[in-house]
C-alpha positions, 0 to 999 in steps of 0.5 A: 393855750396860745403863745405865752405873753412875753411880758411874763418872762422872769420876775416882774421887771423893775428895770423896764422903763416906767410909762411917761406921766400924762402931759409930759414927754419922755425926755430928760429935763436939762438945765433949770427945767428940772427942779434943783435939789430934788433927786430923781426917783429911782425904780427898783434896784434897792428893793431887789438888793434887799431881796437878794441879801435876804435870799443869801442869808437864808441859803447860808442858814440852811447850809449851816443846818445841813452841815450840822445834820450831815456832820453830826456836829449837833446832838449825836444820835444812835445812827451817827454814833454807829457811823462814827464808830466804823469811820474811826475803826477804818482810820485807826482811831482807837480813842473814838472806838473805845469811847463809842463802844463797849465789848459785851462779855461772851460768858465763855471767856475768862477775861477780856482785853479789847475795851483797853484803849492801848490794846485797841491801838495795837490792834488797829495799827495792823492794816488788815484790821483797818480794812476789815469792815468796809461798805458799812450801811445802815438799813434799819433802826428800831427803838424799844425802851432805852435801847435803839437797835441799828442794823447795818450791812457790810463786807467783813474781810470781803464777805457780805455780813449784816450786824444788829447793834444795840445802842444806848446812852451811858452817862449822856453819851451814846455807845454801841455794844459789840458782841465779842469774838473769842481768841484762844491762846495756848500757853507754852509749858514754861512760865513766861510773860505773854501779852495780847495786843500789849496787855499782859495775859494771865494763865497757867503754863501749858494751859489755854486762856480764852479772851473776849476780843473785837473781831480781827487779827491780834498780836500775841507776844511771849518774852524771850530770855538769854536762851529762849527766842521771843515769840511774836504771832499775828493771829488770823482774823477772828471772824465775827462771833467765832473763835480763833486759836493761837499756840505759842511754841518757844524754842532755844535760840540757835546759840543756845542750841549749839551750846546745848549740843556742846555740853552733851558732846563734852559729857559723853567725851569725858565719859569715853575717857574713863578707864573703867568698864563701869565708871558711874558718876553720871556716865551712861556706859556699863560693861560687866566683867568679873575678872581683873580688867586692865587697859580699858579704852572707850571709843565714842561712836555716837555722840548724842548730836541727834538730841532734841531739846524741850524747854523746861523753864526760860533758863533750862531745858531737857535733852533726849538723844542717843549715844554709843561706844565701843570698848577694848580691855584686857581680861585676866582670869586667875584660876586655881592652876593657871592665870589666863589673860585675854584682850577683849572688845565690847560695846554699849549704847542707848538713849539718854535724857539730861537736864541742861541749866543755863549758867550765864555762859553755857549749860550745866548738865545733869543726867536723869536716872 
């Protein structure tokens, strides 16, 4: 092929000068040589303008169509619902996550809280949860009957995962079904109010409650009292389809612990002030003599400061520790022929268990037999 004809470059040019009419020179008429009132014919520009405007209009319409498809502003699809779910998750949009999903039941848990929007908002307020599922990509979509299965790949907590999500229409809106993870909460031995992601948890003191939850970390809170510290735990992220355990271990506040030790010390000190070898009345010491005993003097040598506390309720505790005392006294023996008096020493000690009940300003102590 030879060299291209230079006249074919670009579109047919309407700007090229038209060839002069036969018998006329290509010289513009001046004065009265050109008939007045008859406009000179123009070549091309109006037609080009119409073509250009039509092209711009077509481009605008195409842009709107593309924008609707990309943004999902048109009719939602299973794929767009899945994309929006993960986008809402990453920005902490609990309302959209709750709208676009429903948490399936595992059949193992007693109850579930994750479909509650308040719980989701609490959960998604944790930054580590919003960063939990990243690099989400749809790799496959299949439809069978009324269910569309959308397969996605992602990085879950930095680890590659894939997940198959069933999406179906519920009252005219697409929803994806999330298979739950399980959070197992070991309740304390005391009756208390426990919440998970702000939602009250119901269970027996000392028992475990299993919950169906969205994967991720969860806030577990136990209310405190005047003597018990509140417990706040953020669980380790529960992996997809797996179980994580949380144990609540409440304890006395530092002030209540000091008050408990003070009550034990007062109890033992009071008992050491008795003038009897067998005082009773809740005192632990007991030294037996059959003779006449006078001038009894006890000395406390171990005051129970090693005691450990175990909560019984939010207003009471059990304390277990050790005590020891020495005692001096005069022992008088009255025989048939003479009376003998001897100054003696002895000691006593052992373990103790007491119940401590809060009275608003301190503990009332009751020894256990």
